[in-house]
PyMOL Python script that loads the backbone (N, CA, C, O; Angstrom):
from pymol import cmd

cmd.read_pdbstr("""\
ATOM      1  N   MET A   1     186.473  67.155  99.891  1.00  0.00           N
ATOM      2  CA  MET A   1     186.912  65.862 100.430  1.00  0.00           C
ATOM      3  C   MET A   1     187.401  64.968  99.289  1.00  0.00           C
ATOM      4  O   MET A   1     186.803  64.905  98.215  1.00  0.00           O
ATOM      5  N   LYS A   2     188.475  64.303  99.557  1.00  0.00           N
ATOM      6  CA  LYS A   2     189.086  63.436  98.554  1.00  0.00           C
ATOM      7  C   LYS A   2     188.261  62.156  98.371  1.00  0.00           C
ATOM      8  O   LYS A   2     187.642  61.653  99.309  1.00  0.00           O
ATOM      9  N   SER A   3     188.272  61.653  97.150  1.00  0.00           N
ATOM     10  CA  SER A   3     187.538  60.417  96.866  1.00  0.00           C
ATOM     11  C   SER A   3     188.409  59.208  97.201  1.00  0.00           C
ATOM     12  O   SER A   3     189.603  59.183  96.902  1.00  0.00           O
ATOM     13  N   TYR A   4     187.798  58.222  97.818  1.00  0.00           N
ATOM     14  CA  TYR A   4     188.529  57.018  98.210  1.00  0.00           C
ATOM     15  C   TYR A   4     188.069  55.795  97.433  1.00  0.00           C
ATOM     16  O   TYR A   4     188.052  54.688  97.971  1.00  0.00           O
ATOM     17  N   TRP A   5     187.693  55.988  96.164  1.00  0.00           N
ATOM     18  CA  TRP A   5     187.224  54.862  95.352  1.00  0.00           C
ATOM     19  C   TRP A   5     188.304  53.806  95.179  1.00  0.00           C
ATOM     20  O   TRP A   5     187.999  52.622  95.039  1.00  0.00           O
ATOM     21  N   PHE A   6     189.589  54.234  95.190  1.00  0.00           N
ATOM     22  CA  PHE A   6     190.674  53.261  95.001  1.00  0.00           C
ATOM     23  C   PHE A   6     190.749  52.287  96.174  1.00  0.00           C
ATOM     24  O   PHE A   6     191.192  51.152  95.999  1.00  0.00           O
ATOM     25  N   LEU A   7     190.324  52.709  97.366  1.00  0.00           N
ATOM     26  CA  LEU A   7     190.336  51.794  98.505  1.00  0.00           C
ATOM     27  C   LEU A   7     189.331  50.668  98.312  1.00  0.00           C
ATOM     28  O   LEU A   7     189.579  49.529  98.706  1.00  0.00           O
ATOM     29  N   PHE A   8     188.197  50.993  97.703  1.00  0.00           N
ATOM     30  CA  PHE A   8     187.193  49.971  97.409  1.00  0.00           C
ATOM     31  C   PHE A   8     187.784  48.910  96.494  1.00  0.00           C
ATOM     32  O   PHE A   8     187.617  47.716  96.741  1.00  0.00           O
ATOM     33  N   TRP A   9     188.477  49.336  95.434  1.00  0.00           N
ATOM     34  CA  TRP A   9     189.076  48.375  94.502  1.00  0.00           C
ATOM     35  C   TRP A   9     190.228  47.625  95.141  1.00  0.00           C
ATOM     36  O   TRP A   9     190.394  46.429  94.901  1.00  0.00           O
ATOM     37  N   ALA A  10     191.030  48.306  95.954  1.00  0.00           N
ATOM     38  CA  ALA A  10     192.139  47.627  96.628  1.00  0.00           C
ATOM     39  C   ALA A  10     191.608  46.555  97.579  1.00  0.00           C
ATOM     40  O   ALA A  10     192.171  45.463  97.665  1.00  0.00           O
ATOM     41  N   TYR A  11     190.526  46.869  98.291  1.00  0.00           N
ATOM     42  CA  TYR A  11     189.901  45.909  99.197  1.00  0.00           C
ATOM     43  C   TYR A  11     189.418  44.687  98.423  1.00  0.00           C
ATOM     44  O   TYR A  11     189.631  43.555  98.857  1.00  0.00           O
ATOM     45  N   ASN A  12     188.769  44.906  97.282  1.00  0.00           N
ATOM     46  CA  ASN A  12     188.287  43.790  96.461  1.00  0.00           C
ATOM     47  C   ASN A  12     189.439  42.962  95.911  1.00  0.00           C
ATOM     48  O   ASN A  12     189.357  41.734  95.890  1.00  0.00           O
ATOM     49  N   VAL A  13     190.507  43.608  95.469  1.00  0.00           N
ATOM     50  CA  VAL A  13     191.659  42.880  94.929  1.00  0.00           C
ATOM     51  C   VAL A  13     192.284  42.006  96.012  1.00  0.00           C
ATOM     52  O   VAL A  13     192.658  40.863  95.751  1.00  0.00           O
ATOM     53  N   ILE A  14     192.397  42.542  97.224  1.00  0.00           N
ATOM     54  CA  ILE A  14     192.975  41.762  98.321  1.00  0.00           C
ATOM     55  C   ILE A  14     192.108  40.539  98.621  1.00  0.00           C
ATOM     56  O   ILE A  14     192.630  39.440  98.808  1.00  0.00           O
ATOM     57  N   TRP A  15     190.776  40.727  98.668  1.00  0.00           N
ATOM     58  CA  TRP A  15     189.894  39.585  98.929  1.00  0.00           C
ATOM     59  C   TRP A  15     189.970  38.558  97.813  1.00  0.00           C
ATOM     60  O   TRP A  15     189.952  37.355  98.076  1.00  0.00           O
ATOM     61  N   LEU A  16     190.056  39.019  96.566  1.00  0.00           N
ATOM     62  CA  LEU A  16     190.190  38.080  95.448  1.00  0.00           C
ATOM     63  C   LEU A  16     191.504  37.304  95.545  1.00  0.00           C
ATOM     64  O   LEU A  16     191.540  36.105  95.270  1.00  0.00           O
ATOM     65  N   ALA A  17     192.574  37.983  95.934  1.00  0.00           N
ATOM     66  CA  ALA A  17     193.865  37.308  96.075  1.00  0.00           C
ATOM     67  C   ALA A  17     193.807  36.253  97.182  1.00  0.00           C
ATOM     68  O   ALA A  17     194.317  35.145  97.014  1.00  0.00           O
ATOM     69  N   ILE A  18     193.187  36.597  98.312  1.00  0.00           N
ATOM     70  CA  ILE A  18     193.064  35.632  99.411  1.00  0.00           C
ATOM     71  C   ILE A  18     192.226  34.438  98.975  1.00  0.00           C
ATOM     72  O   ILE A  18     192.590  33.293  99.244  1.00  0.00           O
ATOM     73  N   ALA A  19     191.097  34.697  98.297  1.00  0.00           N
ATOM     74  CA  ALA A  19     190.228  33.607  97.843  1.00  0.00           C
ATOM     75  C   ALA A  19     190.958  32.725  96.830  1.00  0.00           C
ATOM     76  O   ALA A  19     190.847  31.500  96.887  1.00  0.00           O
ATOM     77  N   GLY A  20     191.700  33.331  95.907  1.00  0.00           N
ATOM     78  CA  GLY A  20     192.451  32.558  94.925  1.00  0.00           C
ATOM     79  C   GLY A  20     193.524  31.707  95.572  1.00  0.00           C
ATOM     80  O   GLY A  20     193.723  30.556  95.183  1.00  0.00           O
ATOM     81  N   PHE A  21     194.217  32.260  96.556  1.00  0.00           N
ATOM     82  CA  PHE A  21     195.251  31.501  97.257  1.00  0.00           C
ATOM     83  C   PHE A  21     194.649  30.313  97.999  1.00  0.00           C
ATOM     84  O   PHE A  21     195.201  29.213  97.971  1.00  0.00           O
ATOM     85  N   MET A  22     193.508  30.538  98.666  1.00  0.00           N
ATOM     86  CA  MET A  22     192.870  29.445  99.407  1.00  0.00           C
ATOM     87  C   MET A  22     192.364  28.361  98.465  1.00  0.00           C
ATOM     88  O   MET A  22     192.460  27.174  98.774  1.00  0.00           O
ATOM     89  N   LEU A  23     191.826  28.764  97.315  1.00  0.00           N
ATOM     90  CA  LEU A  23     191.362  27.779  96.334  1.00  0.00           C
ATOM     91  C   LEU A  23     192.537  26.957  95.815  1.00  0.00           C
ATOM     92  O   LEU A  23     192.446  25.734  95.708  1.00  0.00           O
ATOM     93  N   LEU A  24     193.633  27.628  95.494  1.00  0.00           N
ATOM     94  CA  LEU A  24     194.817  26.922  95.004  1.00  0.00           C
ATOM     95  C   LEU A  24     195.351  25.957  96.067  1.00  0.00           C
ATOM     96  O   LEU A  24     195.699  24.819  95.752  1.00  0.00           O
ATOM     97  N   ALA A  25     195.417  26.403  97.311  1.00  0.00           N
ATOM     98  CA  ALA A  25     195.902  25.540  98.392  1.00  0.00           C
ATOM     99  C   ALA A  25     194.980  24.337  98.565  1.00  0.00           C
ATOM    100  O   ALA A  25     195.453  23.217  98.757  1.00  0.00           O
ATOM    101  N   PHE A  26     193.664  24.560  98.497  1.00  0.00           N
ATOM    102  CA  PHE A  26     192.710  23.459  98.635  1.00  0.00           C
ATOM    103  C   PHE A  26     192.893  22.439  97.519  1.00  0.00           C
ATOM    104  O   PHE A  26     192.874  21.234  97.769  1.00  0.00           O
ATOM    105  N   LEU A  27     193.071  22.912  96.292  1.00  0.00           N
ATOM    106  CA  LEU A  27     193.238  21.993  95.169  1.00  0.00           C
ATOM    107  C   LEU A  27     194.532  21.197  95.293  1.00  0.00           C
ATOM    108  O   LEU A  27     194.559  20.007  94.978  1.00  0.00           O
ATOM    109  N   ARG A  28     195.603  21.839  95.747  1.00  0.00           N
ATOM    110  CA  ARG A  28     196.875  21.126  95.898  1.00  0.00           C
ATOM    111  C   ARG A  28     196.795  20.079  97.003  1.00  0.00           C
ATOM    112  O   ARG A  28     197.336  18.984  96.854  1.00  0.00           O
ATOM    113  N   VAL A  29     196.129  20.400  98.106  1.00  0.00           N
ATOM    114  CA  VAL A  29     195.980  19.433  99.195  1.00  0.00           C
ATOM    115  C   VAL A  29     195.141  18.252  98.729  1.00  0.00           C
ATOM    116  O   VAL A  29     195.453  17.104  99.047  1.00  0.00           O
ATOM    117  N   ARG A  30     194.078  18.522  97.977  1.00  0.00           N
ATOM    118  CA  ARG A  30     193.222  17.436  97.490  1.00  0.00           C
ATOM    119  C   ARG A  30     193.995  16.514  96.546  1.00  0.00           C
ATOM    120  O   ARG A  30     193.855  15.292  96.608  1.00  0.00           O
ATOM    121  N   ARG A  31     194.813  17.108  95.670  1.00  0.00           N
ATOM    122  CA  ARG A  31     195.613  16.299  94.745  1.00  0.00           C
ATOM    123  C   ARG A  31     196.627  15.445  95.518  1.00  0.00           C
ATOM    124  O   ARG A  31     196.815  14.268  95.210  1.00  0.00           O
ATOM    125  N   ALA A  32     197.274  16.040  96.517  1.00  0.00           N
ATOM    126  CA  ALA A  32     198.239  15.289  97.324  1.00  0.00           C
ATOM    127  C   ALA A  32     197.535  14.165  98.084  1.00  0.00           C
ATOM    128  O   ALA A  32     198.088  13.074  98.223  1.00  0.00           O
ATOM    129  N   ASP A  33     196.332  14.419  98.571  1.00  0.00           N
ATOM    130  CA  ASP A  33     195.579  13.394  99.291  1.00  0.00           C
ATOM    131  C   ASP A  33     195.265  12.213  98.381  1.00  0.00           C
ATOM    132  O   ASP A  33     195.347  11.058  98.798  1.00  0.00           O
ATOM    133  N   ARG A  34     194.904  12.511  97.136  1.00  0.00           N
ATOM    134  CA  ARG A  34     194.625  11.428  96.187  1.00  0.00           C
ATOM    135  C   ARG A  34     195.877  10.607  95.900  1.00  0.00           C
ATOM    136  O   ARG A  34     195.811   9.381  95.804  1.00  0.00           O
ATOM    137  N   ARG A  35     197.023  11.286  95.762  1.00  0.00           N
ATOM    138  CA  ARG A  35     198.272  10.557  95.501  1.00  0.00           C
ATOM    139  C   ARG A  35     198.641   9.672  96.684  1.00  0.00           C
ATOM    140  O   ARG A  35     199.088   8.541  96.494  1.00  0.00           O
ATOM    141  N   ILE A  36     198.459  10.174  97.902  1.00  0.00           N
ATOM    142  CA  ILE A  36     198.765   9.375  99.094  1.00  0.00           C
ATOM    143  C   ILE A  36     197.847   8.163  99.159  1.00  0.00           C
ATOM    144  O   ILE A  36     198.297   7.060  99.469  1.00  0.00           O
ATOM    145  N   ASP A  37     196.557   8.358  98.867  1.00  0.00           N
ATOM    146  CA  ASP A  37     195.626   7.221  98.855  1.00  0.00           C
ATOM    147  C   ASP A  37     196.063   6.179  97.834  1.00  0.00           C
ATOM    148  O   ASP A  37     196.003   4.980  98.107  1.00  0.00           O
ATOM    149  N   GLY A  38     196.499   6.621  96.669  1.00  0.00           N
ATOM    150  CA  GLY A  38     196.963   5.689  95.644  1.00  0.00           C
ATOM    151  C   GLY A  38     198.187   4.918  96.094  1.00  0.00           C
ATOM    152  O   GLY A  38     198.301   3.720  95.835  1.00  0.00           O
ATOM    153  N   LEU A  39     199.105   5.601  96.768  1.00  0.00           N
ATOM    154  CA  LEU A  39     200.305   4.920  97.263  1.00  0.00           C
ATOM    155  C   LEU A  39     199.957   3.915  98.357  1.00  0.00           C
ATOM    156  O   LEU A  39     200.548   2.838  98.427  1.00  0.00           O
ATOM    157  N   GLU A  40     198.992   4.272  99.213  1.00  0.00           N
ATOM    158  CA  GLU A  40     198.594   3.344 100.275  1.00  0.00           C
ATOM    159  C   GLU A  40     197.951   2.091  99.691  1.00  0.00           C
ATOM    160  O   GLU A  40     198.127   0.998 100.230  1.00  0.00           O
ATOM    161  N   ARG A  41     197.223   2.233  98.618  1.00  0.00           N
ATOM    162  CA  ARG A  41     196.585   1.067  97.999  1.00  0.00           C
ATOM    163  C   ARG A  41     197.624   0.124  97.394  1.00  0.00           C
ATOM    164  O   ARG A  41     197.422  -1.090  97.363  1.00  0.00           O
ATOM    165  N   GLU A  42     198.740   0.688  96.913  1.00  0.00           N
ATOM    166  CA  GLU A  42     199.782  -0.150  96.306  1.00  0.00           C
ATOM    167  C   GLU A  42     200.507  -0.999  97.341  1.00  0.00           C
ATOM    168  O   GLU A  42     201.002  -2.081  97.025  1.00  0.00           O
ATOM    169  N   ILE A  43     200.569  -0.518  98.557  1.00  0.00           N
ATOM    170  CA  ILE A  43     201.319  -1.229  99.609  1.00  0.00           C
ATOM    171  C   ILE A  43     200.558  -2.479 100.043  1.00  0.00           C
ATOM    172  O   ILE A  43     201.022  -3.212 100.916  1.00  0.00           O
TER     173      ILE A  43
END
""", "prot")
cmd.dss("prot")
cmd.show_as("cartoon", "prot")
cmd.util.cbc("prot")
cmd.orient("prot")
């Protein structure tokens, strides 16, 4: 029977990519929210 160890690593890489993308999106939204709050205070 063939070894499927590469699937384990591929699965982990995909989860890491998804987690990294979500973290990046969260940080960008938070930064944009802060900028909008700053603009609202100026008005």
